[in-house]
Structure formats: structure tokens, C-alpha cells
Biopython code that builds the backbone (N, CA, C, O; Angstrom):
import numpy as np
from Bio.PDB.StructureBuilder import StructureBuilder

atoms = [
    (1, "MET", "N", (0.868, -1.020, 0.013)),
    (1, "MET", "CA", (-0.068, 0.108, -0.023)),
    (1, "MET", "C", (0.905, 1.364, -0.143)),
    (1, "MET", "O", (2.062, 1.380, 0.276)),
    (2, "ALA", "N", (0.342, 2.264, -0.692)),
    (2, "ALA", "CA", (1.309, 3.459, -1.017)),
    (2, "ALA", "C", (1.232, 4.510, 0.016)),
    (2, "ALA", "O", (0.114, 4.814, 0.432)),
    (3, "ALA", "N", (2.249, 5.086, 0.470)),
    (3, "ALA", "CA", (2.107, 5.986, 1.420)),
    (3, "ALA", "C", (1.211, 7.327, 0.902)),
    (3, "ALA", "O", (1.103, 7.669, -0.276)),
    (4, "PRO", "N", (0.762, 7.822, 1.749)),
    (4, "PRO", "CA", (-0.032, 9.334, 1.061)),
    (4, "PRO", "C", (1.234, 10.345, 0.698)),
    (4, "PRO", "O", (2.235, 10.379, 1.413)),
    (5, "SER", "N", (1.087, 11.151, -0.465)),
    (5, "SER", "CA", (1.921, 12.274, -0.583)),
    (5, "SER", "C", (2.122, 13.274, 0.643)),
    (5, "SER", "O", (1.238, 13.813, 1.308)),
    (6, "PRO", "N", (3.467, 13.382, 0.771)),
    (6, "PRO", "CA", (3.431, 14.409, 2.042)),
    (6, "PRO", "C", (3.442, 15.839, 1.582)),
    (6, "PRO", "O", (3.546, 16.753, 2.400)),
    (7, "THR", "N", (3.312, 16.105, -0.024)),
    (7, "THR", "CA", (3.329, 17.319, -0.363)),
    (7, "THR", "C", (1.672, 17.829, -0.931)),
    (7, "THR", "O", (1.469, 18.799, -1.662)),
    (8, "MET", "N", (0.616, 16.901, -0.382)),
    (8, "MET", "CA", (-0.548, 17.200, -0.549)),
    (8, "MET", "C", (-1.096, 18.425, 0.393)),
    (8, "MET", "O", (-0.768, 18.610, 1.565)),
    (9, "SER", "N", (-2.084, 19.290, -0.448)),
    (9, "SER", "CA", (-2.412, 20.235, 0.407)),
    (9, "SER", "C", (-4.007, 19.657, 0.932)),
    (9, "SER", "O", (-4.575, 18.681, 0.440)),
    (10, "ASP", "N", (-4.510, 20.467, 1.971)),
    (10, "ASP", "CA", (-5.533, 20.011, 2.678)),
    (10, "ASP", "C", (-6.838, 19.780, 1.852)),
    (10, "ASP", "O", (-7.700, 18.929, 2.067)),
    (11, "LYS", "N", (-6.804, 20.661, 0.921)),
    (11, "LYS", "CA", (-7.812, 20.792, -0.100)),
    (11, "LYS", "C", (-7.876, 19.169, -1.068)),
    (11, "LYS", "O", (-8.811, 18.388, -1.246)),
    (12, "GLN", "N", (-6.428, 19.146, -1.542)),
    (12, "GLN", "CA", (-6.326, 18.033, -2.366)),
    (12, "GLN", "C", (-6.627, 16.560, -1.522)),
    (12, "GLN", "O", (-7.038, 15.530, -2.058)),
    (13, "LYS", "N", (-6.338, 16.722, -0.179)),
    (13, "LYS", "CA", (-6.363, 15.447, 0.814)),
    (13, "LYS", "C", (-8.121, 15.385, 0.879)),
    (13, "LYS", "O", (-8.697, 14.353, 0.535)),
    (14, "LYS", "N", (-8.804, 16.467, 1.304)),
    (14, "LYS", "CA", (-9.970, 15.883, 1.158)),
    (14, "LYS", "C", (-10.479, 15.699, -0.167)),
    (14, "LYS", "O", (-11.245, 14.736, -0.182)),
    (15, "PHE", "N", (-10.349, 16.262, -1.320)),
    (15, "PHE", "CA", (-10.532, 15.497, -2.586)),
    (15, "PHE", "C", (-10.669, 14.333, -2.918)),
    (15, "PHE", "O", (-11.648, 13.973, -3.571)),
    (16, "TYR", "N", (-9.509, 13.333, -2.454)),
    (16, "TYR", "CA", (-9.020, 12.327, -2.400)),
    (16, "TYR", "C", (-9.711, 11.689, -1.420)),
    (16, "TYR", "O", (-10.209, 10.661, -1.880)),
    (17, "GLU", "N", (-10.001, 11.877, -0.070)),
    (17, "GLU", "CA", (-10.570, 11.397, 0.818)),
    (17, "GLU", "C", (-12.182, 11.295, 0.404)),
    (17, "GLU", "O", (-12.787, 10.248, 0.632)),
    (18, "ASP", "N", (-12.689, 12.160, -0.066)),
    (18, "ASP", "CA", (-14.040, 12.229, -0.543)),
    (18, "ASP", "C", (-14.130, 11.029, -1.713)),
    (18, "ASP", "O", (-14.920, 10.090, -1.620)),
    (19, "ALA", "N", (-13.216, 11.205, -2.807)),
    (19, "ALA", "CA", (-13.487, 10.061, -3.920)),
    (19, "ALA", "C", (-13.023, 8.923, -3.535)),
    (19, "ALA", "O", (-13.260, 8.020, -4.337)),
    (20, "HIS", "N", (-12.291, 8.538, -2.354)),
    (20, "HIS", "CA", (-12.088, 7.290, -1.717)),
    (20, "HIS", "C", (-13.259, 6.809, -1.252)),
    (20, "HIS", "O", (-13.572, 5.640, -1.476)),
    (21, "ARG", "N", (-14.005, 7.597, -0.590)),
    (21, "ARG", "CA", (-15.267, 7.260, 0.191)),
    (21, "ARG", "C", (-16.530, 6.857, -0.893)),
    (21, "ARG", "O", (-17.358, 5.946, -0.916)),
    (22, "GLN", "N", (-16.292, 7.795, -1.602)),
    (22, "GLN", "CA", (-17.417, 7.704, -3.021)),
    (22, "GLN", "C", (-17.318, 6.205, -3.761)),
    (22, "GLN", "O", (-18.303, 5.502, -3.987)),
    (23, "THR", "N", (-16.000, 5.869, -4.080)),
    (23, "THR", "CA", (-15.979, 4.875, -4.861)),
    (23, "THR", "C", (-15.872, 3.495, -4.239)),
    (23, "THR", "O", (-15.959, 2.366, -4.721)),
    (24, "LYS", "N", (-15.636, 3.990, -2.899)),
    (24, "LYS", "CA", (-15.834, 2.324, -2.024)),
    (24, "LYS", "C", (-17.284, 2.053, -1.949)),
    (24, "LYS", "O", (-17.704, 0.915, -2.157)),
    (25, "GLU", "N", (-18.086, 3.055, -1.658)),
    (25, "GLU", "CA", (-19.482, 2.825, -1.697)),
    (25, "GLU", "C", (-20.146, 2.319, -3.056)),
    (25, "GLU", "O", (-21.082, 1.521, -2.994)),
    (26, "GLU", "N", (-19.670, 2.776, -4.281)),
    (26, "GLU", "CA", (-19.891, 2.578, -5.595)),
    (26, "GLU", "C", (-19.649, 0.999, -5.524)),
    (26, "GLU", "O", (-20.491, 0.140, -5.786)),
    (27, "ILE", "N", (-18.660, 0.842, -5.219)),
    (27, "ILE", "CA", (-17.929, -0.839, -5.264)),
    (27, "ILE", "C", (-19.028, -1.499, -4.435)),
    (27, "ILE", "O", (-19.724, -2.318, -5.035)),
    (28, "LYS", "N", (-19.265, -1.288, -3.267)),
    (28, "LYS", "CA", (-20.162, -2.203, -2.708)),
    (28, "LYS", "C", (-21.520, -2.245, -3.308)),
    (28, "LYS", "O", (-22.171, -3.289, -3.350)),
    (29, "GLU", "N", (-21.978, -1.032, -3.806)),
    (29, "GLU", "CA", (-23.440, -1.450, -4.524)),
    (29, "GLU", "C", (-23.466, -2.108, -5.681)),
    (29, "GLU", "O", (-24.352, -2.880, -6.048)),
    (30, "ILE", "N", (-22.290, -1.742, -6.386)),
    (30, "ILE", "CA", (-22.114, -2.742, -7.662)),
    (30, "ILE", "C", (-21.874, -4.228, -7.120)),
    (30, "ILE", "O", (-22.414, -5.121, -7.773)),
    (31, "ASP", "N", (-21.171, -4.567, -6.068)),
    (31, "ASP", "CA", (-21.251, -5.784, -5.537)),
    (31, "ASP", "C", (-22.484, -6.326, -5.289)),
    (31, "ASP", "O", (-22.784, -7.496, -5.527)),
    (32, "SER", "N", (-23.263, -5.424, -4.775)),
    (32, "SER", "CA", (-24.793, -6.043, -4.432)),
    (32, "SER", "C", (-25.607, -6.348, -5.352)),
    (32, "SER", "O", (-26.271, -7.384, -5.323)),
    (33, "GLN", "N", (-25.674, -5.273, -6.518)),
    (33, "GLN", "CA", (-25.980, -5.486, -7.690)),
    (33, "GLN", "C", (-25.694, -7.134, -8.249)),
    (33, "GLN", "O", (-26.490, -8.025, -8.545)),
    (34, "ILE", "N", (-24.311, -7.092, -8.245)),
    (34, "ILE", "CA", (-23.871, -8.517, -9.059)),
    (34, "ILE", "C", (-24.449, -9.697, -8.050)),
    (34, "ILE", "O", (-24.881, -10.729, -8.564)),
    (35, "GLU", "N", (-24.454, -9.566, -6.853)),
    (35, "GLU", "CA", (-25.155, -10.731, -6.119)),
    (35, "GLU", "C", (-26.943, -10.740, -6.480)),
    (35, "GLU", "O", (-27.523, -11.804, -6.698)),
    (36, "ASP", "N", (-27.408, -9.875, -6.491)),
    (36, "ASP", "CA", (-28.956, -10.008, -7.005)),
    (36, "ASP", "C", (-29.098, -10.721, -8.508)),
    (36, "ASP", "O", (-29.840, -11.654, -8.815)),
    (37, "GLU", "N", (-28.252, -10.064, -9.263)),
    (37, "GLU", "CA", (-28.011, -10.565, -10.741)),
    (37, "GLU", "C", (-27.997, -12.085, -10.831)),
    (37, "GLU", "O", (-28.790, -12.782, -11.464)),
    (38, "LEU", "N", (-26.937, -12.494, -10.072)),
    (38, "LEU", "CA", (-26.394, -14.095, -9.934)),
    (38, "LEU", "C", (-27.673, -14.913, -9.429)),
    (38, "LEU", "O", (-28.070, -15.941, -9.978)),
    (39, "ALA", "N", (-28.324, -14.262, -8.196)),
    (39, "ALA", "CA", (-29.272, -15.033, -7.849)),
    (39, "ALA", "C", (-30.362, -15.229, -8.809)),
    (39, "ALA", "O", (-30.872, -16.330, -9.016)),
    (40, "LYS", "N", (-30.745, -14.038, -9.447)),
    (40, "LYS", "CA", (-31.704, -14.177, -10.592)),
    (40, "LYS", "C", (-31.486, -15.121, -12.003)),
    (40, "LYS", "O", (-32.332, -15.546, -12.790)),
    (41, "VAL", "N", (-30.178, -15.254, -11.995)),
    (41, "VAL", "CA", (-29.786, -16.309, -12.974)),
    (41, "VAL", "C", (-29.888, -17.619, -12.481)),
    (41, "VAL", "O", (-30.396, -18.530, -13.135)),
    (42, "LYS", "N", (-29.481, -17.732, -11.494)),
    (42, "LYS", "CA", (-29.439, -19.074, -10.809)),
    (42, "LYS", "C", (-30.676, -19.505, -10.770)),
    (42, "LYS", "O", (-30.806, -20.636, -11.238)),
    (43, "GLU", "N", (-31.707, -18.967, -10.349)),
    (43, "GLU", "CA", (-33.392, -19.257, -10.170)),
    (43, "GLU", "C", (-33.640, -19.636, -11.552)),
    (43, "GLU", "O", (-34.062, -20.784, -11.685)),
    (44, "ARG", "N", (-33.473, -18.913, -12.679)),
    (44, "ARG", "CA", (-33.713, -19.305, -13.873)),
    (44, "ARG", "C", (-33.166, -20.448, -14.548)),
    (44, "ARG", "O", (-33.706, -21.088, -15.450)),
    (45, "LEU", "N", (-32.092, -20.635, -14.049)),
    (45, "LEU", "CA", (-31.322, -21.704, -14.512)),
    (45, "LEU", "C", (-32.346, -23.149, -13.922)),
    (45, "LEU", "O", (-32.906, -24.011, -14.599)),
    (46, "ALA", "N", (-32.303, -22.991, -12.589)),
    (46, "ALA", "CA", (-33.093, -24.037, -11.986)),
    (46, "ALA", "C", (-34.493, -24.292, -12.596)),
    (46, "ALA", "O", (-35.042, -25.384, -12.453)),
    (47, "GLN", "N", (-35.092, -23.219, -13.311)),
    (47, "GLN", "CA", (-36.310, -23.446, -13.908)),
    (47, "GLN", "C", (-36.007, -24.340, -15.156)),
    (47, "GLN", "O", (-36.487, -25.447, -15.399)),
    (48, "LEU", "N", (-35.251, -23.738, -15.777)),
    (48, "LEU", "CA", (-34.860, -24.490, -17.136)),
    (48, "LEU", "C", (-34.345, -25.732, -17.265)),
    (48, "LEU", "O", (-34.396, -26.445, -18.268)),
    (49, "GLN", "N", (-33.754, -26.017, -16.021)),
    (49, "GLN", "CA", (-33.153, -27.500, -15.718)),
    (49, "GLN", "C", (-34.333, -28.450, -15.379)),
    (49, "GLN", "O", (-34.289, -29.641, -15.685)),
    (50, "GLU", "N", (-35.463, -27.851, -14.694)),
    (50, "GLU", "CA", (-36.518, -28.525, -14.426)),
    (50, "GLU", "C", (-37.426, -28.898, -15.512)),
    (50, "GLU", "O", (-37.868, -30.031, -15.706)),
    (51, "ALA", "N", (-37.655, -27.894, -16.176)),
    (51, "ALA", "CA", (-38.375, -27.977, -17.472)),
    (51, "ALA", "C", (-37.673, -28.915, -18.661)),
    (51, "ALA", "O", (-38.389, -29.524, -19.456)),
    (52, "LYS", "N", (-36.321, -28.979, -18.716)),
    (52, "LYS", "CA", (-35.744, -29.870, -19.458)),
    (52, "LYS", "C", (-35.881, -31.396, -18.921)),
    (52, "LYS", "O", (-36.064, -32.323, -19.710)),
    (53, "LYS", "N", (-35.791, -31.563, -17.693)),
    (53, "LYS", "CA", (-35.882, -32.788, -17.082)),
    (53, "LYS", "C", (-37.331, -33.286, -17.437)),
    (53, "LYS", "O", (-37.506, -34.449, -17.804)),
    (54, "ALA", "N", (-38.294, -32.454, -17.332)),
    (54, "ALA", "CA", (-39.752, -32.859, -17.582)),
    (54, "ALA", "C", (-39.794, -33.263, -19.287)),
    (54, "ALA", "O", (-40.358, -34.277, -19.699)),
    (55, "ALA", "N", (-39.262, -32.514, -19.957)),
    (55, "ALA", "CA", (-39.468, -32.988, -21.621)),
    (55, "ALA", "C", (-38.479, -33.840, -21.863)),
    (55, "ALA", "O", (-38.785, -34.450, -22.887)),
    (56, "LEU", "N", (-37.395, -34.222, -21.435)),
    (56, "LEU", "CA", (-36.775, -35.334, -21.362)),
    (56, "LEU", "C", (-37.268, -36.532, -20.878)),
    (56, "LEU", "O", (-37.045, -37.556, -21.524)),
    (57, "GLN", "N", (-38.002, -36.581, -19.686)),
    (57, "GLN", "CA", (-38.947, -37.729, -19.519)),
    (57, "GLN", "C", (-40.173, -37.956, -20.324)),
    (57, "GLN", "O", (-40.675, -39.079, -20.369)),
    (58, "MET", "N", (-40.627, -37.052, -20.894)),
    (58, "MET", "CA", (-41.867, -37.138, -21.929)),
    (58, "MET", "C", (-41.369, -37.493, -23.168)),
    (58, "MET", "O", (-42.013, -38.350, -23.772)),
    (59, "HIS", "N", (-40.141, -36.935, -23.821)),
    (59, "HIS", "CA", (-39.557, -37.462, -24.889)),
    (59, "HIS", "C", (-39.237, -39.060, -24.917)),
    (59, "HIS", "O", (-39.375, -39.798, -25.892)),
    (60, "ALA", "N", (-38.806, -39.395, -23.704)),
    (60, "ALA", "CA", (-38.212, -40.833, -23.618)),
    (60, "ALA", "C", (-39.550, -41.536, -23.577)),
    (60, "ALA", "O", (-39.550, -42.610, -24.179)),
    (61, "ALA", "N", (-40.589, -41.216, -23.058)),
    (61, "ALA", "CA", (-41.948, -42.157, -23.050)),
    (61, "ALA", "C", (-42.208, -42.191, -24.570)),
    (61, "ALA", "O", (-42.324, -43.230, -25.219)),
    (62, "THR", "N", (-42.288, -40.926, -25.069)),
    (62, "THR", "CA", (-42.848, -40.966, -26.534)),
    (62, "THR", "C", (-42.089, -41.872, -27.531)),
    (62, "THR", "O", (-42.588, -42.476, -28.481)),
    (63, "CYS", "N", (-40.664, -41.857, -27.106)),
    (63, "CYS", "CA", (-39.766, -42.970, -28.103)),
    (63, "CYS", "C", (-40.175, -44.198, -27.792)),
    (63, "CYS", "O", (-40.449, -44.951, -28.726)),
    (64, "MET", "N", (-40.303, -44.656, -26.461)),
    (64, "MET", "CA", (-40.652, -45.819, -26.105)),
    (64, "MET", "C", (-41.816, -46.329, -26.695)),
    (64, "MET", "O", (-41.762, -47.431, -27.241)),
    (65, "ARG", "N", (-43.051, -45.572, -26.660)),
    (65, "ARG", "CA", (-44.218, -45.848, -27.262)),
    (65, "ARG", "C", (-44.528, -46.123, -28.809)),
    (65, "ARG", "O", (-45.328, -46.871, -29.371)),
    (66, "LEU", "N", (-43.505, -45.153, -29.298)),
    (66, "LEU", "CA", (-43.333, -45.252, -30.740)),
    (66, "LEU", "C", (-42.353, -46.201, -31.265)),
    (66, "LEU", "O", (-42.237, -46.486, -32.457)),
    (67, "GLY", "N", (-41.617, -46.700, -30.254)),
    (67, "GLY", "CA", (-40.463, -47.780, -30.621)),
    (67, "GLY", "C", (-39.212, -47.332, -31.586)),
    (67, "GLY", "O", (-38.646, -48.062, -32.401)),
    (68, "VAL", "N", (-38.876, -45.771, -31.260)),
    (68, "VAL", "CA", (-37.905, -45.486, -32.039)),
    (68, "VAL", "C", (-36.827, -45.099, -30.997)),
    (68, "VAL", "O", (-37.105, -45.089, -29.797)),
    (69, "LYS", "N", (-35.427, -44.738, -31.524)),
    (69, "LYS", "CA", (-34.392, -44.407, -30.486)),
    (69, "LYS", "C", (-34.460, -43.184, -30.094)),
    (69, "LYS", "O", (-34.826, -42.282, -30.847)),
    (70, "ASN", "N", (-34.064, -42.973, -28.678)),
    (70, "ASN", "CA", (-34.368, -41.653, -27.911)),
    (70, "ASN", "C", (-32.841, -41.062, -27.928)),
    (70, "ASN", "O", (-32.016, -41.331, -27.056)),
    (71, "GLU", "N", (-32.605, -40.257, -28.997)),
    (71, "GLU", "CA", (-31.429, -39.501, -29.051)),
    (71, "GLU", "C", (-30.994, -38.661, -28.167)),
    (71, "GLU", "O", (-30.066, -37.893, -28.416)),
    (72, "PHE", "N", (-31.708, -38.705, -26.837)),
    (72, "PHE", "CA", (-31.244, -38.107, -25.569)),
    (72, "PHE", "C", (-31.083, -39.063, -24.598)),
    (72, "PHE", "O", (-30.942, -38.625, -23.456)),
    (73, "GLU", "N", (-31.067, -40.304, -24.755)),
    (73, "GLU", "CA", (-31.091, -41.300, -24.011)),
    (73, "GLU", "C", (-29.874, -41.109, -22.733)),
    (73, "GLU", "O", (-30.134, -41.363, -21.557)),
    (74, "GLU", "N", (-28.644, -40.663, -23.165)),
    (74, "GLU", "CA", (-27.742, -40.308, -22.290)),
    (74, "GLU", "C", (-28.064, -39.184, -21.230)),
    (74, "GLU", "O", (-27.492, -39.224, -20.141)),
    (75, "GLU", "N", (-28.974, -38.174, -21.523)),
    (75, "GLU", "CA", (-29.249, -37.196, -20.899)),
    (75, "GLU", "C", (-30.174, -37.697, -19.677)),
    (75, "GLU", "O", (-30.045, -37.174, -18.570)),
    (76, "THR", "N", (-30.946, -38.544, -19.868)),
    (76, "THR", "CA", (-32.226, -39.063, -19.163)),
    (76, "THR", "C", (-31.625, -39.885, -18.123)),
    (76, "THR", "O", (-32.305, -40.032, -17.107)),
    (77, "GLU", "N", (-30.282, -40.551, -18.182)),
    (77, "GLU", "CA", (-30.153, -41.648, -17.147)),
    (77, "GLU", "C", (-29.254, -40.886, -16.206)),
    (77, "GLU", "O", (-28.865, -41.410, -15.162)),
]
sb = StructureBuilder()
sb.init_structure("model")
sb.init_model(0)
sb.init_chain("A")
sb.init_seg("    ")
for serial, (resi, resn, name, xyz) in enumerate(atoms, 1):
    if name == "N":
        sb.init_residue(resn, " ", resi, " ")
    sb.init_atom(name, np.array(xyz, "f"), 0.0, 1.0, " ", f" {name:<3s}", serial, name[0])
structure = sb.get_structure()
């Protein structure tokens, strides 16, 4: 960590302290937004995985009834 410049005026020091505080808060807010978006993505992925699972089960059943090869057989196991 770098030491503060010894030739900094009080005005400059206040400017940098304010910028430091502001950017710290901005980073925390962005981190919070990232966590919110990740939670939404994880929820949507879970929904899609459940929908795929149901579709794969239905597809496997139709293949069995029709007597055709299930091209997704590896995914249903």
C-alpha cells in the first residue's frame, strides 16, 4: 500500500478522501447488484433445468411408445 503524498494540500487531501469514500460505496453497491443478478440467473437456470428434465422424460416416453431410438437417452440416465 502506498503512503500518502507528503506534499498534498488539505484541499487535495479532502478531494481524495471524498473520492475514496465515494468509490468504496460505489463498489459495494455494484457488488450488491452483481449478487442480485447472480441470484436471478441461478433461479432461472433451475427453472430451465426442471423444464428440460420434464421434457426429457416426456420424450423418452414417446420414443418408447413409438419404438424409436431416443437420441437424448444419455441425458435421461
